[in-house]
C-alpha positions in Angstrom: 110.5 115.5 70.6 112.5 117.9 68.7 114.4 120.3 71.1 113.2 123.5 69.5 109.6 122.7 71.0 111.3 123.1 74.5 110.9 127.0 74.0 107.5 126.7 73.9 106.4 124.1 76.2 106.6 124.4 80.2 107.0 121.6 81.7 106.6 122.2 85.2 103.5 124.1 84.3 102.3 120.8 82.6 102.8 118.8 85.8 101.7 121.8 88.3 105.6 121.7 89.9 107.6 124.6 90.8 111.0 125.2 88.9 112.9 123.7 92.1 110.9 120.8 92.8 112.9 117.9 93.8 112.5 114.5 91.9 110.8 112.9 94.2 107.6 116.0 94.2 108.2 115.3 90.1 107.3 111.6 90.1 104.1 112.1 92.7 102.5 114.6 90.3 103.1 112.6 87.2 101.7 109.9 88.8 98.5 111.6 89.9 98.0 113.4 86.3 99.0 110.2 84.6 96.4 108.1 86.7 93.8 111.4 86.2 94.4 111.3 82.3 94.9 107.6 81.6 93.1 106.4 78.3 91.2 103.5 80.0 89.4 105.9 82.5 88.9 108.2 79.7 88.0 106.6 76.5 87.3 108.9 73.5 88.2 111.8 75.2 90.4 113.2 72.9 91.7 116.1 75.1 92.3 113.5 78.4 94.6 111.3 75.7 96.4 114.7 74.9 96.7 115.8 78.6 97.9 112.5 79.0 101.0 112.4 76.5 102.0 116.0 77.5 102.6 114.8 81.2 104.3 111.7 79.9 106.5 114.0 77.3 106.9 116.4 80.5 107.7 113.6 83.0 110.2 111.5 80.6 112.4 114.6 80.2 112.1 116.2 84.2 113.0 113.0 85.5 116.2 112.8 83.9 118.5 114.9 85.6 120.7 115.5 82.4 117.7 116.1 80.1 116.5 118.4 83.2 119.7 120.5 82.8 119.9 121.2 79.3 115.9 121.6 79.2 116.5 124.4 81.9 119.1 125.8 80.0 117.1 125.9 76.8 113.8 127.9 79.0 116.6 130.3 80.6 117.3 131.4 77.2 113.5 131.9 75.9 112.6 133.6 79.0 115.6 136.3 78.3 113.9 137.1 75.3 115.5 135.2 72.9 114.0 134.1 69.3 115.2 132.4 66.4 114.4 135.5 63.9 116.6 136.7 61.3 116.8 140.6 62.0 119.4 143.8 62.7 119.9 143.9 66.2 119.6 147.9 68.3 117.0 149.6 69.1 113.7 149.2 67.2 115.2 146.0 65.0 114.4 142.2 65.7 116.4 140.1 68.0 118.7 138.0 66.4 121.0 134.5 67.3 123.6 136.8 69.2 121.1 137.4 72.2 120.8 133.7 72.8 124.7 132.8 72.2 125.6 136.5 74.2 125.9 135.0 77.5 128.9 132.3 75.7 130.7 135.5 74.4 132.1 138.3 76.2 128.5 138.9 77.3 127.0 141.2 74.7 125.3 140.8 71.6 128.4 142.2 69.7 130.9 140.6 71.6 130.4 136.7 69.9 129.4 136.7 66.5 127.7 133.4 65.0 127.9 132.3 61.4 126.6 129.7 60.0 129.0 127.3 57.8 127.9 125.2 54.7 131.5 123.2 54.1 133.8 122.2 56.4 136.6 123.8 58.9 138.0 126.9 57.6 135.6 127.7 55.1 133.4 129.9 56.7 133.7 133.9 57.2 136.9 134.4 59.1 137.3 135.7 63.0 133.4 134.3 63.8 132.9 131.2 65.8 130.6 128.7 64.2 127.1 128.0 65.7 128.1 123.9 65.7 131.2 125.1 67.7 128.6 127.0 70.3 125.9 124.1 70.2 128.9 121.8 70.8 130.3 123.7 74.0 126.8 124.2 75.5 125.2 120.6 75.2 128.7 118.5 75.4 129.7 117.7 71.5 126.0 117.1 70.6 125.5 119.6 67.8 128.6 118.6 66.3 126.8 116.7 63.5 124.4 119.0 62.9 126.2 120.6 60.1 124.2 121.7 56.6 120.9 120.4 58.7 118.9 121.3 62.0 121.4 121.6 65.0 119.0 121.8 67.4 117.5 118.1 66.4 120.8 117.0 66.6 122.0 118.3 69.8 119.4 116.9 72.2 118.4 114.1 70.3 121.4 112.5 69.6 122.4 113.0 73.4 119.6 111.1 74.7 118.7 108.3 72.1 115.3 107.6 71.3 113.0 106.9 74.5 111.6 103.7 75.2 107.4 103.4 75.5 105.6 104.2 78.6 104.4 101.1 81.3 100.6 100.4 81.2 99.1 99.5 84.0 95.8 97.1 84.4 93.9 94.9 86.2 92.8 91.2 86.5 90.5 89.4 88.6 91.2 85.8 89.0 89.5 82.9 90.7 90.6 81.5 94.0 92.0 77.9 92.6 93.2 79.8 89.2 95.5 81.9 91.2 96.6 78.7 93.2 97.2 76.8 90.8 98.2 79.0 87.6 96.4 80.6 84.6 96.2 82.6 81.3 94.6 85.5 81.2 93.5 87.9 77.7 93.1 91.4 78.1 92.1 94.2 76.0 93.8 97.6 75.9 93.2 100.8 75.2 93.6 101.2 71.7 92.0 97.6 71.3 95.3 95.4 70.9 94.4 91.7 72.9 97.4 90.6 75.3 97.1 87.5 76.6 99.9 86.3 79.1 99.9 83.6 81.7 99.9 83.8 85.5 102.1 82.2 87.3 100.7 79.8 90.3 100.7 81.0 93.6 99.7 84.5 92.7 98.7 86.4 95.9 95.9 88.9 96.0 96.7 92.8 95.1 100.5 91.2 93.8 102.0 93.1 90.6 103.0 91.2 87.4 105.2 92.8 84.6 104.7 91.3 81.4 107.9 92.5 79.1 107.2 94.4 75.9 103.5 94.9 76.1 103.5 98.5 76.7 103.3 101.9 75.1 105.3 102.4 72.1 108.2 104.0 71.8 110.4 106.3 69.7 111.3 104.6 66.3 113.8 101.8 67.5 113.2 102.2 71.1 112.2 99.4 73.1 108.1 99.3 73.6 107.0 99.6 78.0 106.1 96.9 79.9 102.5 96.4 81.3 102.6 96.2 85.1 99.2 93.6 85.9 97.8 94.3 89.3 96.2 90.5 90.0 92.8 90.7 92.6 92.0 87.2 94.0 88.5 85.8 94.9 87.3 84.6 98.5 87.2 80.4 98.4 84.0 79.3 100.4 85.9 76.9 101.7 89.6 77.7 101.7 91.9 80.3 102.8 95.6 81.9 101.9 98.2 82.0 104.4 101.1 82.5 102.7 102.2 79.8 100.6 100.0 77.6 103.5 96.0 76.5 102.9 93.6 77.3 105.6 90.2 75.5 106.2 88.0 75.4 109.4 87.1 71.8 110.4 84.5 70.7 111.9 84.5 67.8 114.5 81.5 66.2 117.0 81.9 67.0 120.5 82.3 63.0 121.2 84.9 63.1 118.3 86.6 66.0 120.2 86.6 64.4 123.5 87.5 60.7 122.6 89.7 61.1 119.6 88.9 60.2 116.3 90.7 59.9 112.6 88.5 62.1 110.2 88.9 63.7 106.7 89.3 67.0 105.4 89.3 68.1 101.9 91.9 69.5 99.7 92.0 72.1 96.9 92.2 69.4 94.4 89.1 67.8 95.5 90.8 64.5 96.9 89.9 64.0 100.6 93.0 63.6 103.1 92.8 61.9 106.8 93.7 63.6 109.5 94.2 62.3 113.3 92.3 64.7 116.3 93.8 63.5 119.5 91.4 63.1 122.8 90.5 66.1 124.1 91.4 68.5 121.4 89.6 72.0 122.1 88.4 74.3 119.1 91.0 76.1 117.8 93.8 73.7 117.4 95.6 73.3 113.8 95.9 70.1 112.5 98.9 70.2 109.9 99.1 68.4 106.5 102.4 68.7 105.0 102.9 69.4 101.1 98.8 69.9 100.0 99.0 73.8 99.9 100.6 76.2 97.3 102.9 75.1 95.0 105.9 78.5 95.7 109.4 79.3 94.7 110.5 77.6 97.6 108.4 74.6 98.2 105.0 73.5 98.4 102.9 74.9 101.6 100.9 72.9 103.8 96.9 72.5 104.7 96.4 74.2 107.9 93.3 72.6 109.2 91.9 74.9 112.3 89.5 72.5 114.4 85.8 73.6 115.3 84.0 71.7 117.9 80.6 71.8 116.9 77.9 72.2 119.8 74.8 69.9 118.9 71.9 72.2 118.7 69.0 69.4 119.6 69.7 66.6 121.8 67.4 63.3 122.0 66.5 62.3 125.8 69.2 59.9 126.0 71.5 62.9 124.4 70.5 64.9 127.3 71.1 62.6 130.1 74.7 61.5 128.8 75.3 65.2 128.5 73.9 65.4 132.4 75.8 62.6 133.5 79.1 64.3 132.1 77.9 68.1 134.3 77.5 65.5 137.4 80.8 64.0 137.3 82.9 67.5 136.0 80.7 69.2 139.7 83.4 71.4 141.0 85.9 72.2 138.2 86.2 75.9 136.9 87.1 76.0 133.5 87.2 79.9 133.9 89.3 79.9 136.6 92.6 80.6 135.3 90.9 82.8 133.0 90.1 85.4 136.3 93.1 85.1 137.8 95.1 86.6 134.6 92.8 88.8 134.7 93.3 90.1 138.0 97.4 90.6 138.0 
C-alpha cells in the first residue's frame, strides 16, 4: 500500500478499537473480524471480501510497532488539516506542504521552507530545506532514495519491505484409522485452487497442522502465507485413544474372569493377539499389550484392554443350579461391607 493512503484510511476504525488499544486488543479484534468476513464463509460476497482485505491491511500495520508509529505520525498530520495541495499560504489560501512540516521547523508555516530538488546536493534553492532531508528525519532515512520520484512511496515501503501473505485456516475430517496410520488429503481453497498435503501418523482430534507456503499471496517478491489445517478425527466403534495408547473394552465371561483364561483381543491392523486373564479378574482391570498402539515421535504406544465381565441374560436349569450352589457357598460374605465402612468415615 502506498504510504500516502494512510492519510485516508483509519485502521483503528476498521478494526473497531481505540487509538490507545494494546497489541492484545488489536489481535483479538482482527481475529474476530477476519473470521466473520473470511471468503470461506462469504462465498461470492465481494463486499465481505473487500472488508476481509481491509481488516488484514489494518492488522498488518497496527500489529507492527514501527509501522504503527509511522502510521500514527502520518494520521496526526492529516488530522491537523494538512493536505498535499499546491497554493499560497495565509488566510483564504490553500494549505501547502509548509503546514505539514511546520512541526519540524520553527513551529510556523514560515519557519521551515520546503523545496523540491531535481538535482544532487547543492543544486536547489539556497536557504531552504530539501523535502528528502525532512522525510529522512521523520522516517529514519527511508526517503533518501525518493529523489526524482514519489518520496512517500519510497519512505514507507522501503522501511518495512514487502509484506508476506496472510495465513489461511482450513478444516478436514479423517477416519480414526487414517489418523492413526497417516493419510494424504486434498483441499480446495476459496479461489478454487487445490492443495494436497500429507497428514502425519498419530494426529489427534483438534490438532493443527501448518503447511508452509500454501496460504495467501504476499506482496511481489514476498513469501506466501501458510495453511493452518485443523484436523477432526471420527470416532471408532471399537477403539479409543489415550495419548499414544489405543484402548478397547474386552468382554469376558464370568467363568473366564473367575477361573482364569487366555482370550483373543482385536488390534487396529486386524491381527488378533492373545492375553492372559488371571483367575479372579474383576471388571475394569486393564490388560496391557505392548507396542500395539499409536506410532508417535517418542515411540509406539500400547493397546490397553479393559476387562468387562459379561453377566449372562438367560440361564439353563443346569447353569442356574450351579450359580445357586456358588451363592450358598458364599453365604455370609458381604462384598459391600468395605464400601459402607469407607462411606461412614
